[in-house]
C-alpha positions in Angstrom: -0.9 7.9 -13.9 0.9 4.7 -13.1 1.1 3.8 -9.4 3.4 1.2 -7.9 2.4 -0.3 -4.6 5.6 -1.7 -3.0 5.5 -4.0 0.1 8.5 -3.8 2.3 11.0 -6.7 2.3 11.1 -9.6 4.6 11.5 -9.0 8.4 13.8 -10.8 10.8 11.0 -11.7 13.3 9.1 -13.9 10.8 5.3 -14.3 10.9 5.0 -15.6 14.5 4.7 -12.2 16.1 2.0 -9.6 15.8 4.4 -6.8 14.9 2.0 -4.4 13.2 3.1 -0.9 13.9 6.2 -1.9 15.9 9.6 -1.3 14.4 11.4 -4.6 13.6 14.7 -5.5 12.0 14.8 -6.5 8.3 16.0 -10.0 7.3 19.5 -10.6 6.1 18.3 -10.9 2.5 17.2 -7.3 2.4 19.6 -6.1 -0.3 18.7 -9.1 -2.5 15.0 -8.5 -2.2 15.4 -4.7 -2.7 17.4 -5.2 -5.9 14.9 -7.7 -7.2 11.9 -5.5 -6.7 13.6 -2.5 -8.4 13.5 -4.5 -11.7 9.7 -3.8 -11.7 10.0 0.0 -11.1 10.5 2.9 -13.6 13.3 5.3 -13.1 11.4 8.6 -13.0 8.7 8.7 -10.2 7.4 12.1 -9.4 7.1 11.2 -5.7 7.5 8.4 -3.2 5.0 8.0 -0.4 5.9 5.8 2.5 5.0 4.4 5.9 7.4 5.9 8.4 8.1 2.5 10.1 11.7 1.5 9.7 11.2 -1.4 7.5 9.6 0.9 4.9 11.7 3.9 5.6 15.0 2.1 4.8 13.6 0.8 1.5 12.2 4.3 0.6 15.5 6.1 1.3 17.4 3.5 -0.7 15.1 3.9 -3.6 15.4 7.7 -3.5 19.2 7.5 -3.6 19.2 4.9 -6.4 16.8 7.1 -8.4 18.8 10.3 -8.0 19.4 11.5 -11.6 22.0 14.1 -10.6 25.5 14.1 -12.1 28.0 12.0 -10.3 31.7 13.0 -10.2 34.5 10.9 -8.8 36.4 13.2 -6.6 38.8 10.6 -5.3 39.2 6.8 -5.6 36.1 5.3 -4.0 34.5 8.7 -3.4 31.7 10.1 -5.5 30.0 13.5 -5.3 26.5 14.1 -6.6 26.1 17.4 -8.3 22.6 19.0 -9.0 20.7 16.3 -7.2 17.3 15.3 -8.6 15.9 12.8 -6.2 12.1 12.1 -6.2 10.2 13.9 -3.5 9.6 11.6 -0.5 6.7 12.0 1.9 6.2 9.8 5.0 2.6 9.4 6.1 1.3 7.8 9.3 -1.8 6.7 7.4 0.4 4.2 5.5 1.4 2.3 8.7 0.5 -1.3 9.1 -2.5 -2.6 11.0 -2.2 -1.5 14.7 -2.5 -4.5 17.0 -2.6 -2.5 20.2 -1.9 -4.6 23.3 -1.0 -7.5 21.0 2.0 -5.7 19.5 5.1 -7.9 19.5 3.3 -10.8 21.2 3.6 -14.3 19.7 0.2 -15.2 18.1 0.2 -18.4 20.2 0.3 -16.4 23.4 -2.9 -14.4 22.7 -5.8 -16.0 24.4 -8.4 -17.8 22.2 -11.2 -16.0 24.0 -10.1 -12.7 22.4 -8.3 -13.9 19.3 -11.1 -16.0 17.9 -13.8 -13.2 17.9 -11.3 -10.9 16.2 -10.4 -13.5 13.6 -14.1 -14.2 12.9 -14.7 -10.5 12.1 -11.4 -8.6 11.9 -13.2 -5.9 9.8 -15.4 -4.7 12.7 -13.8 -6.1 15.9 -10.8 -4.1 17.1 -7.7 -5.5 18.7 -7.4 -4.4 22.4 -6.4 -0.7 22.2 -5.7 -1.1 18.5 -7.6 -1.1 15.2 -10.0 -3.1 13.1 -9.6 -3.4 9.4 -12.3 -0.9 8.7 -10.1 1.6 10.6 -7.2 0.8 8.3 -9.4 1.1 5.2 -10.7 4.5 6.3 -7.3 6.0 6.9 -5.8 4.6 3.8 -8.7 5.9 1.8 -8.3 9.3 3.3 -4.6 9.3 2.3 -5.6 8.3 -1.3 -8.1 11.0 -1.7 -5.9 13.7 -0.1 -2.5 12.8 -1.7 -2.9 10.7 -4.8 -6.1 11.9 -6.5 -4.9 15.5 -6.7 -1.5 14.4 -7.9 -3.0 12.4 -10.7 -4.7 15.6 -11.9 -1.6 17.7 -11.6 1.0 15.3 -13.1 -0.9 12.5 -14.8 2.0 11.3 -16.9 4.5 10.7 -14.0 4.5 7.5 -11.9 4.2 7.4 -8.2 5.6 4.9 -5.7 3.8 3.9 -2.4 6.0 1.9 0.0 3.9 0.3 2.7 2.7 -2.9 4.3 0.6 -6.0 3.4 -2.5 -4.7 5.2 -2.4 -1.3 3.6 -1.9 -2.5 0.1 -4.7 -5.0 0.5 -6.9 -2.1 1.7 -6.0 -0.2 -1.4 -6.8 -3.1 -3.6 -10.2 -3.5 -1.9 -10.8 0.2 -2.7 -9.8 -0.1 -6.4 -11.7 -3.4 -7.0 -14.6 -2.7 -4.7 -13.9 -5.9 -2.8 -15.4 -6.9 0.5 -13.0 -6.1 3.3 -13.6 -9.6 4.6 -11.9 -10.9 1.5 -8.8 -8.7 1.7 -6.5 -11.4 3.0 -7.4 -13.7 0.2 -5.0 -11.6 -1.9 -1.5 -13.0 -1.7 1.2 -10.4 -1.3 4.8 -11.5 -0.9 7.5 -9.5 0.9 9.3 -7.2 -1.5 6.5 -7.5 -4.0 5.3 -4.8 -6.5 1.7 -4.2 -7.6 1.0 -1.8 -10.5 -2.1 0.0 -11.3 -3.0 2.8 -13.7 -5.3 5.6 -12.6 -7.2 7.3 -15.5 -9.7 9.9 -14.3 -11.8 7.9 -11.9 -11.0 4.5 -13.4 -8.5 2.0 -12.0 -6.8 -0.6 -14.2 -4.8 -3.3 -12.3 -1.8 -4.1 -14.4 -0.4 -6.8 -12.2 -0.4 -7.9 -8.5 2.5 -9.4 -6.5 5.5 -9.3 -8.8 
């Protein structure tokens, strides 16, 4: 089964804020980045799994509409009706949310005291953000999602692709799972906004086709 890991498109707040699990607006180039990433996606996924955060939800809903294979009938100039809709199944899952920064959510990184930021940066895998997560927490919940949702699906419908629309931290956690990488090295993997990563799951074996296209 081919699985496409899709990072949401660029956000309007940039990289200066710890926006984690907060809902933020998408950048003005959303449609351009959305249309570009679809060039790397097949047209017949059996399912789309997504983070429920707005920046992923919008992309997921747009993909589901674009992939609807139902018949389209023009009922009036500029008005089209879809008959016998065949949209891929969409499931939103909280376990696909981004790293939760707790008390740091929506704070500028420069406003977080070095006395708490430095220990976290030195060991973000085990040190949690205040009232938030560490990366081991992210890895554990993402792994639980994978075992519960994707592994059974690969056994039921091995020939149909699946999309997972999520965040940089979640996709890196999945790549650590597939490649047996140290979690400390997760952020050495470059992932652009609106990027697609493809892997093939065959039995219990993973083949990475490409990363960050």
